[in-house]
NUTI-180605 format. One record per residue (C-alpha): residue in one letter; x, y, z. Coordinates in steps of 0.25 Angstrom, whole numbers, padded with zeros to 4 digits, always signed. Example, Ala and Ser with C-alpha at 12.3 -4.5 7.8 and 13.67 -1.06 7.14 Angstrom:
2
A+0049-0018+0031/S+0055-0004+0029/
END
This chain:
320
M-0332-0121-0012/G-0339-0127-0024/G-0332-0118-0034/A-0319-0119-0027/H-0320-0134-0027/S-0324-0135-0042/S-0312-0126-0046/E-0302-0134-0038/N-0307-0147-0044/R-0306-0140-0058/W-0291-0138-0057/T-0288-0151-0049/F-0279-0160-0058/G-0284-0173-0051/P-0280-0188-0053/Q-0289-0189-0064/G-0284-0177-0072/A-0270-0182-0069/G-0274-0196-0075/M-0280-0190-0087/A-0268-0181-0090/T-0258-0193-0088/L-0267-0202-0098/H-0266-0190-0108/R-0251-0189-0106/L-0249-0204-0109/Y-0258-0202-0121/L-0250-0190-0127/K-0237-0198-0124/S-0242-0210-0132/C-0244-0200-0144/V-0229-0197-0145/R-0225-0204-0158/K-0211-0208-0162/C-0205-0207-0176/N-0203-0221-0182/C-0197-0217-0195/N-0185-0225-0200/T-0181-0215-0210/S-0166-0212-0211/L-0160-0198-0213/V-0146-0202-0216/G-0142-0191-0227/K-0153-0182-0223/V-0151-0168-0216/V-0160-0162-0205/I-0161-0149-0198/V-0168-0148-0185/T-0169-0134-0179/G-0168-0132-0164/A-0162-0146-0163/N-0153-0145-0150/S-0164-0149-0141/G-0179-0153-0139/I-0187-0159-0151/G-0176-0154-0161/Y-0165-0161-0155/H-0173-0174-0154/T-0177-0172-0169/A-0163-0170-0173/F-0158-0182-0165/K-0168-0191-0171/L-0166-0186-0186/A-0151-0188-0183/A-0153-0202-0179/K-0159-0205-0193/G-0146-0201-0199/S-0149-0187-0204/K-0139-0175-0203/V-0146-0166-0193/I-0143-0151-0192/L-0147-0145-0178/A-0152-0131-0181/C-0151-0124-0168/R-0148-0111-0161/N-0139-0116-0150/E-0127-0122-0155/N-0122-0128-0141/R-0135-0135-0139/A-0135-0140-0154/R-0121-0146-0152/I-0125-0154-0140/A-0138-0159-0147/I-0129-0163-0159/D-0120-0171-0150/K-0131-0178-0144/I-0138-0181-0157/K-0125-0186-0163/N-0122-0195-0151/G-0136-0200-0151/T-0138-0204-0165/G-0124-0206-0171/N-0127-0196-0182/S-0115-0186-0183/Q-0123-0178-0193/V-0129-0168-0183/T-0125-0153-0184/F-0129-0140-0179/K-0132-0127-0187/K-0136-0114-0180/L-0150-0109-0181/D-0157-0098-0173/L-0172-0097-0177/T-0172-0083-0171/S-0163-0078-0181/L-0167-0078-0196/Q-0153-0076-0200/S-0149-0088-0192/I-0159-0096-0199/R-0154-0091-0212/D-0140-0094-0209/F-0144-0108-0204/A-0151-0111-0217/D-0139-0105-0226/N-0130-0114-0218/V-0138-0127-0220/L-0140-0124-0235/K-0125-0122-0236/T-0121-0134-0228/E-0132-0145-0231/D-0135-0152-0244/R-0148-0156-0239/L-0159-0154-0229/D-0169-0165-0227/V-0177-0161-0214/L-0179-0148-0208/V-0185-0148-0194/N-0189-0135-0189/N-0189-0138-0174/A-0184-0126-0167/G-0194-0118-0160/A-0197-0111-0147/C-0210-0107-0139/A-0205-0098-0128/L-0197-0088-0136/E-0197-0074-0131/N-0208-0065-0137/K-0198-0057-0145/Y-0193-0054-0158/T-0180-0060-0165/T-0170-0051-0172/D-0177-0054-0184/G-0190-0047-0179/I-0198-0060-0177/I-0205-0064-0165/E-0195-0075-0159/G-0204-0087-0158/M-0210-0085-0172/Q-0196-0084-0178/V-0191-0097-0171/N-0204-0105-0173/H-0208-0100-0186/F-0201-0090-0195/G-0187-0096-0192/P-0191-0110-0196/F-0198-0104-0208/L-0186-0097-0213/L-0177-0109-0210/T-0186-0118-0218/L-0187-0109-0229/L-0172-0108-0230/L-0170-0123-0230/I-0180-0126-0240/P-0170-0127-0252/L-0161-0138-0245/L-0174-0145-0240/K-0179-0145-0255/K-0165-0150-0260/S-0166-0161-0250/G-0180-0166-0253/P-0188-0173-0248/S-0186-0165-0235/R-0194-0161-0223/I-0197-0149-0214/I-0202-0151-0200/N-0207-0140-0191/V-0209-0143-0177/S-0222-0136-0174/S-0232-0137-0162/L-0247-0140-0159/V-0246-0127-0152/Y-0249-0121-0166/L-0264-0123-0162/I-0264-0111-0154/G-0255-0103-0164/F-0260-0092-0173/V-0254-0086-0185/N-0257-0071-0187/L-0247-0067-0198/K-0248-0052-0195/K-0244-0054-0180/I-0235-0067-0182/N-0223-0059-0178/E-0229-0052-0166/K-0226-0056-0151/R-0236-0066-0144/A-0242-0065-0130/L-0237-0079-0127/R-0225-0086-0132/A-0233-0099-0134/I-0243-0092-0143/L-0231-0088-0152/Y-0226-0102-0152/A-0240-0107-0156/D-0241-0097-0167/S-0227-0101-0173/K-0230-0116-0173/L-0243-0113-0181/C-0234-0105-0190/N-0225-0118-0192/L-0237-0126-0196/L-0243-0115-0205/I-0230-0112-0212/Q-0227-0127-0215/Q-0240-0127-0223/E-0234-0117-0233/F-0220-0124-0233/A-0227-0137-0236/R-0234-0130-0248/R-0221-0123-0253/L-0213-0136-0252/E-0222-0145-0258/E-0214-0147-0271/M-0201-0147-0264/D-0201-0161-0257/I-0201-0154-0243/V-0211-0157-0232/I-0214-0149-0220/N-0221-0154-0208/S-0223-0149-0194/V-0222-0157-0180/H-0229-0155-0166/P-0218-0162-0157/G-0227-0162-0145/I-0228-0154-0132/I-0214-0155-0127/M-0206-0147-0117/T-0194-0142-0125/N-0185-0130-0124/I-0192-0122-0135/L-0202-0118-0124/G-0191-0110-0116/E-0197-0101-0105/M-0212-0102-0104/N-0223-0095-0096/P-0225-0104-0083/F-0239-0107-0087/F-0236-0112-0101/E-0224-0119-0096/A-0233-0126-0086/L-0243-0129-0096/L-0233-0134-0106/T-0227-0143-0095/F-0240-0150-0093/L-0243-0151-0108/C-0229-0158-0109/W-0232-0167-0098/M-0246-0171-0104/S-0239-0174-0118/P-0225-0180-0114/R-0216-0179-0125/T-0201-0177-0125/T-0193-0169-0135/D-0189-0183-0142/D-0204-0186-0144/G-0206-0172-0150/A-0195-0175-0160/E-0202-0188-0165/T-0213-0181-0174/V-0202-0172-0180/V-0194-0184-0183/H-0206-0191-0189/V-0209-0180-0198/A-0194-0179-0203/L-0193-0194-0206/S-0207-0200-0209/E-0211-0203-0224/E-0225-0198-0220/C-0219-0185-0216/G-0211-0184-0229/N-0223-0184-0237/A-0231-0174-0229/T-0230-0159-0228/G-0236-0148-0220/K-0241-0158-0209/F-0241-0157-0193/Y-0236-0169-0186/I-0238-0173-0171/D-0233-0187-0166/C-0229-0191-0180/K-0242-0189-0186/D-0248-0178-0195/T-0258-0170-0187/F-0269-0160-0191/V-0266-0145-0190/L-0276-0134-0188/Y-0279-0126-0201/K-0272-0113-0195/A-0259-0122-0196/R-0261-0125-0211/N-0269-0113-0216/P-0262-0111-0230/D-0266-0097-0231/L-0260-0093-0218/A-0248-0103-0221/Q-0245-0095-0234/K-0246-0081-0227/L-0237-0086-0215/W-0227-0090-0225/E-0227-0076-0231/V-0225-0070-0218/S-0215-0079-0213/E-0207-0077-0227/N-0207-0063-0225/V-0202-0063-0211/V-0190-0071-0215/K-0188-0066-0229/D-0174-0059-0226/Y-0168-0073-0223/L-0174-0081-0235/
END
C-alpha cells in the first residue's frame, strides 16, 4: 500500500505543481522581446527562405514594412503568392516577389542563386530561415540525407553562391535561424550523411552544424564587410515539425504551452539581428530574445568548424 501510494503521489500534478508551472509560463512569456529598431530598409534587398508561413512569413512581413524589397524564396509557389498578397496589403509595400527555391535539390539552389545574381543589383540581408524537423529519414536525389540537406548543406550552398552579391552590397548581413536544440546535437564528420534513429536527433545535429559553420563563415568573411549571426526564435509550434511521434508531439505541445510564443514573436529576434546597429557590428554570434547568448564550445570549436566546412564544400562542389 505504501509503495503504491508513494508512486501515485510522485506522478500526480497537483495544484501546487500547476501553480508553479503557470508562474514559470508567465515568466517565460515576459522574456519575449520585441525589436524596437527604427532602421529604414528603403532601397535595400532582402531574401527570406521559407517565407510563405510561420516565422519566415512574419520576418518577411516585418522587413517589408521597413521598406525593403523582399524576395520570398519558397518551394510552394501558390502558398508564396498568397503570402505575398497578404504582405503587400498589410504593409503597402509592392516590392514583394517570389523566386522558387527547393532546398531538397542542389540544382534548384543553383538555379535560384543564378537567377538572383542575374536579376538583382544588390543583396543586403539573407535570412536562411527554411528548415524542417520531421522530414522522412531518406536520401534526396543528391544522395544527401534529407534533413541534413534542407537544414545544413542546402543553406550552406545557397550562402556560398550569394556571397559575391552580398559583398558587392556591403555592409550586408547573413542570418541563420538555428535552435537551442543544438545542445543535444553531435557532429561526427564521418557519419554526417548517415540516417539517425530519431528525426529529432538529426534536427539537433543539423542545428549544431548551423552554429559551427557560421564560425568559419565569419572568419572567411571578415574582410568583406559581411556579418553572419544566428538566432534561436523560441520553442514554437510551426509547420516545420510535420508529422511527429505521438510522444514527442505531446512533449512539444507541453513545452510550447510552457513557453508561449507565437510565430510573430519568433520573428522578432530575426528582425532585430537584421536591423540593429549592434548586430551590424557583430559576427559569429547567437541571439535569443534580441540578446547575444553564450554557446557551448562544441558549437564554436574552430578546428571542427574548418573541417565541417571542408566536408560541406566537398558535398556541394559540383554546384559551386
